[in-house]
C-alpha positions, 0 to 999 in steps of 0.5 A: 492583890497589889504587885507588892503584895504578890512580891511578898507572897512569893518571897514567903513561898521561896523562904519556905522551901529554901534550905538554911545554911546549917541544913543537914540535907544541904550539907549532904548534897553539897558534898555530893556536888563536889564530886561531880567533875570526877563522877559526872554521873552525878547530876542535878536539875536546877531548883523548882519554882515555888509555884511548881513546888506548890503545884506539885504538893496540890495535885499529890493530895488531890490525886493520891491523898498525900501532901508532899513532905516538907523536906521533900520540897525543900530538896525540890527547891534546891533541886528539882530532881538529881542523880547520883548514878545508880539512883535518882529522884523524880522531877516536878513539871515546872513550866515556868522556868527556862530550864523546862522549856528548853529541857530537850537540850540541856536537861539530864532528866530529859536527855534521858527520858527513858530512865527519868520520870515526873513526880506525878506521872510515875505514882499514877502509873504505879497506882494503875500497874499494881491496882487490884494485885497482891504486890506490896507496891499496891498501898495507898499511903506511899508516894514514890519519890525515886529509884535505883537504875534498875528499879530494885529500890524504891524511895517512898514517903509512906504517909500512915507512918510518917517516915520514908521507906526504902523498899526492894524489888520482890525478886531480885534472883537476877537483878542483883545490885550493887548493894549488901543487902535486900533489907527494907528499912524505915527512916524518920526523915529524907536525910537519913534515907539519902545518907543511907543510899549515898554511903554506897558511893562515899565508902566504895566508888569515891575511894576506887583506886585509879590505876587505869589511864585517866582517859579510860576512867573518863570513859567508864565515868560517861558511860555510868552516865549515859542511858546505856548504864543500869545498876551493874555499871556501878560495882565496887573495886575489887580488893587487892588480895582478891587481884593477886588471888586471881593472878596466882590462879591463872598463873598456876592453872592456865599458865598466864599472868592476868594482864596489868590492864585488867588488874587496874581495871579490877581495881577501879571496878570488878565487873562492868555491865551495860545494856550491850556489854559485860566485862567479867568479874573476880570473886572477892570475899571482901566485896561489899556486894554479897554476889560477888564474893563466891564464884560457886554462886555465880549462877544464882546472881547471874555473875559472869566471872573472869576464869571460867571463861578462860578455862572453858576456852582451853578445856577439851569439852569445849571444842569438837575434837582435839585436832580441833582444839589443837587447831584453834585454841591459842594459849595466849588468848585472855578473854575478859568480856562479851556482848550481853547478847552473844555468848560467843562474841567476846573481847580478847587480849593477846599477851603474845602480840599485846593486841586487843581483838573482838572475836566471833565464836571466840576466833579473832575477826581481825582487820578493823577489829583489832585494837592497840590498847584497852581504851581503843577496844572499850570506845570503838567497840565494847562501848561503840553503840553509844557513840552519841553519848561518848 
């Protein structure tokens, strides 16, 4: 084949995987991309080379007997893997691009290689892991294309049904997700599946009120982008009615008001979980997340609620004696979070002094662990172990 022939052949391949301007999928991805500045956890790898897409298709057919669906090839031609925060899609190995060669320093899917994975390797691993089991994932007709952060949802192409499938984790009792259903769904094309998954971003996360300081919001968004995130880093904002009800309850039953900084935080995210810390939620009957609607179901969904923690701190049952309670209990202390590996290592705001504290056994440690504002506590203590990504 002549050089010209090779060029023509390559151009044909490029056209095959290039999204046209009228593509619904391209428009959806471009809309998502337009939110990157304010939501840095939305990340796109560069397009895969045509050769890499062809190679991935060939290997999928050889190894799994499944050809890559056309619209997923088009996706790879637009972005070789991408993340929308609480979920992501796999990349195809691409040794021909400078991006791949420099992946250790400039590619999101390798900076967080413990999270993001290769399309072929992920499918090989799933087949080996579920081999011989009765799991629904042990299905030779499935090609796994992506997943949510905690794996509660899998994004699959079903070659037998010629459709896309959103599969859900078989046991989610202690792994609730920021979604309103565990229902499995089938979609006629990749666009429809992606549109359904991104609805949570466009309808819930994107419009969340920005009452916090911009630097606090930026910090939370950066944590959502880091390898310390999980699905519960993407909880919805609490409704105004829920925040008002929580404030009323604190005033009437505990004699303190809900601090303004935490009202602003709840309006942005009704709780926040990372691999190392938890910020507490409030019950919200209007929440799009079923798990956050009833405080009585906290144990069922493994939710950490704000009021019970503060109520228990003030109750006699939490202390050895009334004398100990009088000596150590401070009615001005407002507890709003804790470290994940310790129930009693907590984050506290003193309504009397206006200072923030890290506490051991509910007692302020003092010294360097006293902070002048919410941002300082978050950056240097709550998210302190994430220093390299902040």
